[in-house]
C-alpha positions in Angstrom: 22.9 -27.5 18.9 20.3 -30.3 19.0 20.9 -33.3 16.9 18.4 -35.6 15.2 18.3 -39.3 16.0 20.1 -40.1 12.7 23.1 -38.0 13.6 22.2 -35.0 11.4 21.1 -31.6 12.5 17.5 -31.2 13.7 15.2 -29.4 11.3 15.2 -25.6 11.8 11.6 -24.9 12.7 12.0 -21.1 12.3 13.3 -21.5 8.8 10.5 -24.0 8.0 7.9 -21.5 9.4 9.3 -18.7 7.3 9.3 -20.8 4.2 5.7 -21.8 4.8 4.7 -18.2 5.5 6.3 -17.0 2.3 4.5 -19.8 0.3 1.2 -18.7 1.9 1.8 -15.1 0.9 2.6 -16.1 -2.7 -0.4 -18.4 -2.9 -2.8 -15.8 -1.6 -1.7 -13.2 -4.0 -1.7 -15.7 -6.9 -5.2 -16.9 -6.2 -6.7 -13.4 -5.9 -5.1 -12.6 -9.2 -6.4 -15.8 -10.9 -9.9 -16.4 -9.5 -10.7 -13.2 -7.6 -11.1 -12.6 -3.9 -14.6 -14.1 -3.7 -13.4 -17.5 -4.9 -10.2 -17.4 -2.9 -10.5 -19.7 0.1 -8.3 -20.7 3.0 -8.4 -24.3 1.7 -7.3 -23.1 -1.7 -4.4 -21.0 -0.3 -3.3 -24.0 1.8 -3.3 -26.4 -1.1 -1.3 -24.0 -3.3 1.2 -23.3 -0.5 1.6 -27.0 0.4 0.6 -26.5 4.0 -2.4 -27.6 6.1 -5.2 -25.1 6.6 -4.6 -25.5 10.3 -1.3 -23.8 9.8 -3.0 -20.8 8.2 -5.6 -20.5 10.9 -2.9 -20.7 13.6 -1.4 -17.5 12.2 -4.4 -15.6 10.7 -8.2 -15.4 11.5 -9.4 -15.0 7.9 -8.4 -15.0 4.3 -8.6 -11.2 4.4 -6.0 -11.1 7.1 -3.7 -13.4 5.1 -4.1 -11.2 2.0 -3.4 -8.0 4.0 -0.1 -9.4 5.3 0.8 -10.8 1.9 0.1 -7.3 0.3 2.2 -5.5 3.0 5.0 -8.0 2.4 4.7 -7.4 -1.4 5.4 -3.7 -0.8 8.3 -4.4 1.5 9.9 -6.7 -1.0 9.5 -4.1 -3.7 11.2 -1.6 -1.5 14.1 -3.9 -0.8 14.5 -4.6 -4.4 14.6 -0.9 -5.1 17.3 -0.5 -2.5 15.1 1.3 0.1 16.0 0.5 3.6 13.0 2.1 5.3 9.6 2.7 3.9 8.3 1.4 0.6 6.8 4.8 0.0 8.5 8.2 0.4 7.8 11.7 -0.9 10.9 13.5 -2.1 11.8 16.9 -0.8 13.7 18.8 -3.5 12.4 22.2 -2.4 9.8 22.2 -5.3 6.6 21.0 -3.8 4.7 20.9 -7.0 7.3 18.7 -8.7 7.6 16.5 -5.7 3.9 15.9 -5.4 3.7 15.1 -9.1 6.5 12.6 -8.8 4.8 10.7 -6.0 1.3 10.8 -7.5 2.7 9.5 -10.9 4.3 6.7 -9.0 1.0 6.0 -7.3 -0.8 5.9 -10.7 1.8 3.3 -11.9 1.2 1.2 -8.8 -2.6 1.3 -9.1 -2.4 0.4 -12.7 -0.2 -2.6 -12.0 -2.3 -5.8 -11.7 0.0 -7.2 -9.1 -1.1 -4.4 -6.8 -4.5 -3.5 -8.2 -6.4 -6.7 -7.6 -5.4 -7.4 -4.0 -5.7 -3.7 -3.1 -9.3 -3.7 -4.4 -10.1 -6.9 -2.5 -8.8 -5.4 0.7 -10.6 -2.1 0.2 -13.9 -3.9 -0.4 -13.5 -6.5 2.4 -12.5 -3.8 4.8 -15.9 -2.2 4.4 -17.8 -5.3 5.6 -15.1 -6.5 8.1 -14.5 -3.6 10.5 -11.5 -5.4 12.2 -9.8 -5.9 8.8 -10.7 -2.4 7.7 -9.1 -1.0 10.8 -5.9 -3.0 10.2 -5.9 -2.0 6.5 -6.1 1.6 7.5 -3.6 1.5 10.4 -0.9 -0.6 8.7 -1.2 0.4 5.1 -3.0 3.7 4.5 -2.1 5.9 7.5 1.7 5.4 7.2 1.5 6.6 3.6 -0.9 9.5 4.4 1.5 10.7 7.2 4.2 11.2 4.6 2.0 13.7 2.8 1.4 15.6 6.0 5.1 15.7 6.8 5.9 16.9 3.3 3.2 19.6 3.3 4.3 20.7 6.8 7.9 21.0 5.6 6.8 23.1 2.6 4.7 25.4 4.8 7.7 25.9 7.1 10.2 26.5 4.3 8.0 29.0 2.5 6.6 30.9 5.5 5.7 34.4 4.4 6.9 33.9 0.8 5.0 34.1 -2.4 3.1 30.9 -3.1 3.7 29.6 0.4 1.1 27.3 2.0 -1.1 29.5 4.1 -1.1 29.5 7.9 -3.9 27.5 9.5 -4.0 25.1 6.5 -5.6 21.8 7.6 -2.9 19.4 6.3 -5.2 16.4 6.5 -7.8 18.1 4.2 -4.9 19.2 2.0 -3.6 15.7 1.5 -7.1 14.4 0.8 -7.4 16.8 -2.1 -4.4 15.1 -3.6 -5.0 11.4 -2.9 -8.8 11.4 -2.9 -9.3 12.1 -6.7 -6.9 9.3 -7.6 -8.7 6.8 -5.3 -12.1 7.9 -6.7 -11.1 7.4 -10.3 -9.3 4.2 -9.5 -12.3 2.7 -7.7 -14.9 3.7 -10.4 -12.7 2.6 -13.4 -14.8 4.9 -15.7 -11.9 7.1 -16.8 -8.2 6.4 -17.4 -5.8 6.9 -14.5 -2.8 8.6 -16.1 0.3 10.7 -15.3 -1.4 13.7 -16.9 -4.3 13.3 -14.6 -2.0 13.1 -11.6 -0.3 16.3 -12.7 -3.7 18.0 -13.1 -4.7 16.9 -9.6 -1.6 18.5 -8.1 -2.1 21.7 -9.9 -5.8 22.0 -9.0 -5.0 21.2 -5.3 -2.2 23.7 -5.1 -3.6 26.5 -7.1 -7.4 26.0 -7.1 -9.8 26.6 -9.9 -10.0 30.4 -9.9 -8.2 32.5 -12.4 -4.7 33.6 -11.4 -3.0 36.8 -12.4 
């Protein structure tokens, strides 16, 4: 192992870089929460993190890119703290599709109502509209992995219930089906005109699964 000139161990650059990266993530999330995305700057993030702004620009092209990685890291940390070894998001498969979907949509409501997630999520969604590169990364790295889990759960339900009463019908477009579930939550969350609650999540699942026509 390399030694420093004073006889001690040389600084571990990898450990120092990881410490700096973590400080930058925390600074970005804190600034967005305190002053909003518009007033968050690379210079401000650097000052809070105790690094030079050149360090940030060496790793990320924009404050949006910093925030995206910080937000992804936030989800990964939450998963580790919850004891999950794989994805931060998962859809249970108990054999009861309605109950499983209500469980995951209720958890989504809780997350969207949590300021720690709400503020950076809104910032990324808005910035992704005007920055196509960031929007593409936001979709590829954050949204699509979650949406694929819905497709997989719906596909499993269709296979398990093939031919049975209440089974998902053959030919069902699973992408459209999942959008009936997640779209209403996203719409209400973005508009902020009506409360986002567990009861609302349950109603969305029931409407999506059973429609709006009378049932015998």
